[in-house]
C-alpha positions, 0 to 999 in steps of 0.5 A, spaced: 188 069 505 187 072 498 191 069 492 196 075 490 196 072 483 188 074 482 189 081 479 181 081 477 177 078 483 171 079 479 173 075 473 176 070 478 169 069 481 166 069 475 170 063 472 169 059 479 161 060 478 162 058 471 166 052 473 161 050 478 155 050 473 159 046 468 160 041 473 152 041 476 150 041 469 152 034 468 147 032 474 141 036 471 138 029 468 139 025 475 134 030 479 129 025 482 122 030 482 120 035 477 120 040 483 128 038 484 129 039 477 126 046 477 130 048 483 137 045 480 136 049 474 135 055 478 141 054 482 145 053 475 141 060 473 143 063 479 150 062 479 151 063 471 147 070 472 152 072 478 158 070 473 155 075 468 154 080 473 161 080 475 164 080 468 159 086 467 163 090 473 169 089 470 167 092 463 164 098 467 157 096 466 154 097 473 147 098 471 147 091 468 151 088 473 146 090 479 140 088 474 144 081 473 145 080 481 138 082 482 136 076 477 141 071 480 138 073 487 131 071 485 134 065 482 138 063 488 132 065 493 128 059 490 133 054 491 131 048 496 137 043 495 133 038 499 133 031 494 138 034 489 144 030 487 150 033 486 157 031 482 161 026 486 167 030 490 172 027 485 169 030 479 167 037 483 174 038 485 177 036 478 181 043 476 181 047 482 187 048 486 
């Protein structure tokens, strides 16, 4: 059920993506192989770029939003999570309701 307190869902989604990236970056140096590191960076860039796109929607820049969403998709299509190390659950859930 949607949270009725969320007035601008695009901005809420952008904030959630940013929060995920903030938590993911803490483990960027703990990825085993160079390949895994590259995929991890693509994951963070995809989420960050998607957040920028969501903000562009709210600021009435639809062309920028579409461009950023396409870039986010490109990053996320390259992601293979095999072998990635993620933050522990306690750190991951911190700050989320």
